[in-house]
C-alpha positions in Angstrom: 82.2 -2.8 -96.0 78.8 -1.3 -94.8 78.6 2.0 -92.3 75.7 3.5 -91.0 75.7 7.0 -90.3 73.1 9.3 -88.5 72.8 13.1 -88.8 71.6 16.0 -90.2 71.6 17.3 -93.8 73.8 21.0 -93.4 74.1 21.3 -97.1 73.9 19.9 -100.6 76.4 20.6 -103.4 75.9 20.6 -106.9 75.2 17.7 -109.2 78.4 17.0 -110.8 77.9 14.7 -114.6 81.2 13.6 -116.0 82.0 12.6 -119.8 81.8 8.8 -118.8 77.7 9.8 -118.1 78.2 9.1 -114.6 76.6 12.1 -112.2 77.8 12.5 -108.8 76.3 14.4 -105.6 77.2 15.1 -102.1 75.4 16.0 -98.8 77.2 17.1 -96.4 76.1 15.5 -92.9 76.8 17.4 -89.5 77.0 13.6 -87.4 74.5 13.5 -84.3 75.6 13.3 -80.4 79.0 14.4 -81.1 81.2 16.7 -78.6 82.7 18.5 -81.6 81.0 19.4 -84.8 81.6 17.1 -87.3 80.7 17.1 -91.1 81.3 14.2 -93.4 80.3 14.1 -97.2 78.1 11.2 -98.5 78.4 10.4 -102.1 75.0 10.0 -104.3 75.8 8.4 -107.6 73.9 8.3 -111.0 70.1 7.6 -110.2 70.4 8.6 -106.9 71.4 12.0 -107.5 68.4 13.2 -108.3 67.1 12.2 -104.9 69.9 14.2 -103.4 68.9 16.8 -104.7 65.3 16.7 -103.5 66.8 16.5 -99.7 66.2 19.4 -97.4 68.5 21.4 -95.7 68.0 20.3 -91.9 66.7 17.6 -92.4 67.1 14.6 -90.2 68.7 11.3 -92.6 69.7 7.6 -91.9 71.9 6.6 -94.3 73.8 3.1 -95.0 77.1 3.3 -96.8 79.6 1.9 -98.3 83.2 2.6 -97.3 85.6 3.2 -100.6 89.0 3.4 -99.9 91.9 3.9 -102.8 96.0 5.0 -103.4 97.3 7.4 -105.6 100.7 8.6 -106.0 101.6 11.5 -109.1 105.1 10.1 -109.8 107.7 8.0 -108.1 109.3 10.4 -105.7 106.3 11.3 -104.0 104.7 9.3 -101.5 101.1 7.6 -101.7 98.0 9.2 -100.8 95.0 6.8 -99.6 91.2 8.5 -100.1 88.1 7.5 -98.9 84.6 8.2 -99.7 81.2 7.0 -98.6 78.6 5.8 -101.2 75.4 5.8 -99.7 72.8 2.8 -101.0 69.7 3.2 -99.0 69.0 6.2 -96.4 65.7 7.4 -94.5 64.4 10.5 -94.3 63.3 11.8 -90.4 61.6 15.3 -91.3 59.7 16.6 -88.2 56.2 18.3 -89.1 56.0 21.6 -89.2 54.0 21.2 -85.8 56.7 19.8 -84.1 59.5 22.0 -85.3 57.1 25.1 -83.3 56.6 22.9 -80.5 60.3 22.1 -80.4 61.2 26.0 -81.3 58.6 27.0 -78.2 59.9 25.4 -76.1 63.6 25.9 -76.8 63.0 29.3 -76.1 61.0 28.8 -73.1 64.5 27.0 -71.3 66.4 30.0 -72.4 64.2 32.4 -70.8 63.8 30.6 -67.4 66.4 32.9 -65.5 64.2 35.4 -65.2 62.4 35.9 -62.1 58.6 35.4 -62.9 57.2 32.7 -65.8 56.0 33.9 -68.8 
């Protein structure tokens, strides 16, 4: 099953290397346009790890992911536990230029100071 996620990169984890030779890195994405803060991990595997490390915190990302799930139980006494992961297979970074960031920051400051009795 595929899922497209849009949001802002909030953190990039340190890559893990397994004895099998596989590598994994997670980026934590804050979902866009949500009422409450929602941060979810997206996994990058093997060759994609280098691309994930090179991402910029604060960049907007649109990621296409495969949803994967599995069950696990330690012994016969304990109930099953279900795990889910999002494995990225394609993504697009929508980084703003420095000029766009400055303009956005300036417009935010003007709206915050609009309660003053005079214009700046």
